[in-house]
C-alpha positions in Angstrom: -187.8 14.9 -45.7 -185.1 17.6 -45.4 -186.0 21.2 -45.9 -183.5 24.0 -46.3 -183.9 27.8 -46.7 -181.4 29.4 -49.0 -181.1 33.1 -48.4 -181.5 35.3 -51.6 -181.8 38.7 -50.0 -182.9 40.0 -46.6 -186.4 38.6 -46.0 -186.3 36.3 -49.0 -185.4 32.6 -49.2 -185.7 29.7 -51.7 -187.4 26.7 -50.1 -185.6 23.5 -50.9 -186.8 19.9 -50.3 -184.1 17.2 -50.6 -182.0 19.6 -52.7 -184.7 20.8 -55.1 -186.4 24.2 -55.1 -190.1 23.8 -54.4 -191.1 27.2 -53.1 -190.2 30.4 -51.3 -190.3 31.9 -47.8 -190.6 35.7 -47.8 -191.2 38.4 -45.2 -194.4 40.4 -45.7 -193.8 44.1 -45.9 -196.6 46.7 -45.8 -196.7 49.5 -48.5 -195.3 51.9 -45.8 -192.3 49.6 -45.3 -193.2 48.0 -42.0 -192.2 44.4 -41.6 -195.0 41.9 -40.9 -195.1 38.2 -40.7 -193.7 35.5 -43.0 -195.2 33.4 -45.7 -194.1 29.9 -47.0 -195.4 29.3 -50.5 -195.1 26.4 -52.9 -194.2 27.0 -56.5 -196.6 24.4 -57.7 -200.2 24.7 -56.5 -200.8 21.0 -57.0 -203.6 19.0 -55.5 -203.6 18.5 -51.7 -202.5 14.9 -51.9 -199.4 15.8 -54.0 -198.2 18.6 -51.6 -195.2 17.7 -49.4 -195.8 17.5 -45.7 -196.6 19.7 -43.7 -198.2 21.8 -46.5 -202.0 21.5 -46.5 -202.4 24.6 -48.7 -200.1 26.2 -51.3 -199.3 29.1 -48.9 -199.0 29.3 -45.1 -198.6 32.5 -43.0 -196.3 32.7 -39.9 -195.4 35.3 -37.3 -191.7 34.7 -37.4 -188.9 33.0 -39.4 -188.3 30.8 -36.4 -191.9 29.6 -36.7 -191.4 28.7 -40.4 -188.3 26.7 -39.7 -189.9 24.9 -36.8 -193.0 24.1 -38.9 -190.7 22.6 -41.6 -189.1 20.3 -39.0 -186.1 22.4 -38.1 -185.2 23.5 -41.6 -181.6 24.7 -41.9 -180.9 28.3 -43.1 -178.1 28.6 -45.6 -176.8 32.2 -45.9 -174.8 31.9 -49.1 -177.0 29.6 -51.1 -175.2 29.6 -54.4 -171.6 30.4 -53.5 
């Protein structure tokens, strides 16, 4: 499985698996504007057996974007997703 993150805006990415959008990766921001961790979330909250690896839940929290990409097996970050 090949994951890619396509940048939409600062702190926001489409999550693609084998070229299809399956979710998003976003940076959590507090109401006061402070940046927190990151979250990887599937668009479809399907049953656990239908989720792509390594997802065991529809959403997973992370401390950094590097941690997200590592968890996704070294997912590539594409800065200009739809150019």
